[in-house]
N, C-alpha and C positions, 0 to 999 in steps of 0.2 A: 804771589802776584799781588800787585797793587792796582786797585780799580779806580779810575778817574772818570767822573761824570761831568762833562762840559755842557752846560745848559745855555742855550741861546734864547733869551727872553723875548726876542723880536720874531721868533719863528712862529709860523701859523697865525691864527687869529686869536688875539688875546694872549696875555702873559700866562703861560702854563707852568711857571717856575715853581710855585708853591705845591701844586699837585704832584709835579715830577719829583721834587725833593722829598715829599712825604713817602712816595713809593720807594725811593732809593733808601731812605733811612730805615724804613720798616724791614726791608730785606737784608741790608748790609749789617745792621745792628743785631738782628736775630741770628745771623749766620756768623757773626764775629769776624767780619772781613776787614782788611786794611783798605781804606778808601778815602777819596777826596772829592769834594763837590766844588766846582768853579762855575760862576756865572759870567759869561762873556760880556764885555762892555763896549767893544768896538770891532770894526773889521780887522781880520787877521789875528785877533786876540787868541783864538783857539790854536792857530798855527804856531804862534810863538810859545804858547804853553806846552804844546806837545814836543816841540824841538828841544825845549829845556830838559825834558825827561830823558833824552838820548844820552846825556852825560851822567845819568844816575845809575847805580849798580843794579837795582832791582829790575824785574820784568814787569811791564806795565800794559794794562789794557785800558784804552781810552774810548769812552762811549760818547758819541756825538749826539747830544739830546737836542734835536732841532730838525731842520729839513735837509735836503740834498746839499744846499750850500754850506751848512754847518759841517756835514760829513766831509765835503770837499776840503774845507779848511783843516780839519783834523788829519786827513790823508796827506795833505801837503806838508804837515809837520812830521809825519811818521815815515815818509819815504826815506829809505837808506838806513833807518835805525833798526838794528837787529833785536833790540829789547822792547819793542813796542808792537802791539797789534791793535787794530781799531774795530769799533762796533758802532751801531747806530740805534738809538731809540727814537723812532720817527714821531715828531710832534710838529712837523712843518705843514705846508699847504698841500703840495703835490705828493711828496714822499714816493717818488717814482722808483728810486733805486731798490727799495725792498720788494717791489713787484716782481723782481727777477727771482724771488725765492718763494717756496711753498709756505703755507701757514703763516702769513704775515702778521697775524695777531701775536705771535710769539715774540716779535721784536719789541712789543710794548710791555712784555712780561719780564720784570727785572730778575725774578728767580731763574727763568729760562735763559735769560741773557748771561747771568753769572755761570750757568752750566754750559755755555756755548763752547764751540771748538773752532780753531782758526783754519781758514782756507786761503791759499795764495790766489790773489786776483790780479788781473791786468789793470793797467792804467793807460790813459792817453796823455802824453806830454804836449801841451798846447802853449807855444811861445814861452816855454820854460816853466809853466805852471801845470800841475797835474789835475786831470779830470777823471772821475771814477764812473760817471754815468753817461752824460750827454752834452754835446756842444751844438747849439742851435744858431742858425744864421738866417736872416730874412724874416719871413712871415712869423715863424715860431718864436723867434727872439722878440719881435715886436709885440706879440701876444703876451709873452712873459712880462715885458715892461708894463703893459696895460693892466695885466692881472695883478701885478704888485701894487698898482695904484688903487685898485678897487677891492682887494681881498679882505680888507678890514671893515668894509661896510657891513653893518648889521642886516642890511636888506639882501645881501648875497648869501645864499645857502652854502654850507661847507662843500668844497669840491667843485663848485661852479664858477669860481673866479676865472679859471682858464677859459671855460666855455663862453663866458661873457666877454672876455678879452678877445676871443676869436671873432665874435660878432662885431665889436667895435673896430678892430683892425681890418676886418673884411671890407669896411666902407671907405678905407683910405687907399691911396696908391700902393700897389704891391709889386714886388720883384726888383731885382738888381742884377747887373752883370757881374759874374764871378768867373775867375780863371782858376782851374784846378789842375795842378801838375802832379803826376803820379810817378813812382820810381821806375816804372818800365818805359818811360818816355812819352806816354800819352799825355795830351793836354786838352782838357775840356774847357771851352770858353763859351758860356751861355748866359742867357737872361733867366735867372732862377727865381722861382717864387719862394722856395725855402730849401735849406740844406740842413739835414740832421746827421751829425757825426757821432756814432754811437759805440760805447763800450757796453752799456746795458741796453735793453730793448725799449724802454718806456720813457715818455716825456709828457709834460703838460697835464699831469694828473690822470694818467692812464692811457694816453695815446700810444698804440703799439707801432711806432714809426719805423722801427728797424727790427723786423721780426726774426732775423737770422743772426743778430749780434750776440756774441758770447763773451762772458767775463773772463774766460780762461783759454781762449784759442790763440792769443798772441797777435791778434789783428783788431782793427776797428772797421766799422761799416759806415759807408757814406750813402745816404739816401737823398738824392737831389731831385727836386720836382720843378719842371719848367713852368714859366708863366703861362697862364691859361685864362679863359673867360671866367667871370664870377659864377655864371650858371654851371659851367663844367666843374668848377671848384666845389660848389655846393653838392654836386652829385658824388664827388670823389671823397669828401671829408669823412663820410661815414665809414668807407672802406679803410681810409688811413687810420682812423681811430681803432678799428678792429684788427688792423694789421694784415688785411687781405688785399691791400692795394696792388701788391706785386703780382697777384694772380689774375687781375682784371685786364682783359684785352683792351678795354677802352682807356685804361690808365697808361698802358705801355708806351705810347708815343711821348708821354710827358715825364717819364721816369729814367733816372740813372741810378743803379744800385751796384756798388763796388765794395769789395773787401780788400783791405790793403794794410801795410805796416807803416806807411808814411805818406804824406801829401803836403803840398804847399798851395794855399789858397790866397789869391790876391784880389784887391778891389780897386776900383778907380779912385775912390775917395774913402776916408775912414768910415767904418760902419760899426754898428753895435753887434756884438756877439754875446751869446749867453752860455756860460760855462757852469754846468750844474746849478742853474738857476740864478747865477750872479752875472750882471751885465758889465761889459767893458767895451771900450772903443779901440779899434785897430784898423790898419790898412792892409794887413796880411796876417795869415795864420799858418804857422809851421807845426805840423803834427807828426808825432812818432808814437808807435805802440811800444809799451814797456811791459814785457811778459812777466807775470807773477811778481809784480813790483811792491805789493803790500799784503800783509797778513790781515785778513778780515774775519772777525769772529761771528759765526753763524749761530743764532740761539738754538738751544735744545729743541728738537722737534721740527726744525725747518731745514730745507736743503735747496740748492740751486735747482730751478725748474729746467727740464730738458729743453733744448733749443732745436727747432726743426732745421734740417740740413739746408744749406743755401741752394739757390738755383744752380743747375749744372753749368750754365753760362751766366756771366755777369750781364745785367740788364744795362745796355748802353745804346742809345739811339744816335744816329749820325747828325742830327740837327746841330748847327753851330750858329753863333752870332758873330758878326764882324768884329775883329780885334779893335776897331776904332770906337766901339760903343763904350 
């Protein structure tokens, strides 16, 4: 096996390249491994690097050294290649994907990473691009945009960029009309505060937005929250962070929670969507679940955390907004 370490110097706060390279060199040289280190220089650089490995005869493991966005780029290069598996060494800001596993400190241990074993995981195909963790639309996406602007400030403690982004976004107009078409013929057309479409369960640096999402069940979860007063939102945000919002009776009138294998979301005008932490503009989102679409290497000593069973019935309220909105 050839080990490839793709380091994103823009991930997280400050350039962690030198420290990351030092850890990689110490382990790989001591163990006499075949390895390469590549520092990315532009968007999609990691995807192009990984795609080029598909035509090579050896078996390759590619470590995304960065945040969830870097991992997403590596995954998009690896899909369909039988000689590639992916891993992640989290040095980003939120690092939400690894929260789906136990003993997350093992992901930063290069020795344990080398000793890892591959597990087939699902992906979400979003307008032809693959997502491994989460797609956010509305409030969450706007928070990610704002958090990206402030995360490098030396005045903001580690892990709080998202929280500060919540506070700033909270003071601006919130909510937008979204039409969600499901494969069983249902059509939900509502004014939504936020929509979290999940393969993994966490977003925003530890918000448990989709507590029943599984990386291996062949489906994705949609958690849609209707527009509400700011006072009600403040009462709800703590439950949303802890992942207990689906259990609260006071939240029920504002929630839709659905598990599905495909969906089509459309908007009146182009909006920002956040795919694994990366922002893009679109006027529609076509989603498909791809079961066991990528081999992901879990470091030694870690494992997928158990996922609580979903509600017996999907949470779906009858409120609708007029199609003219």
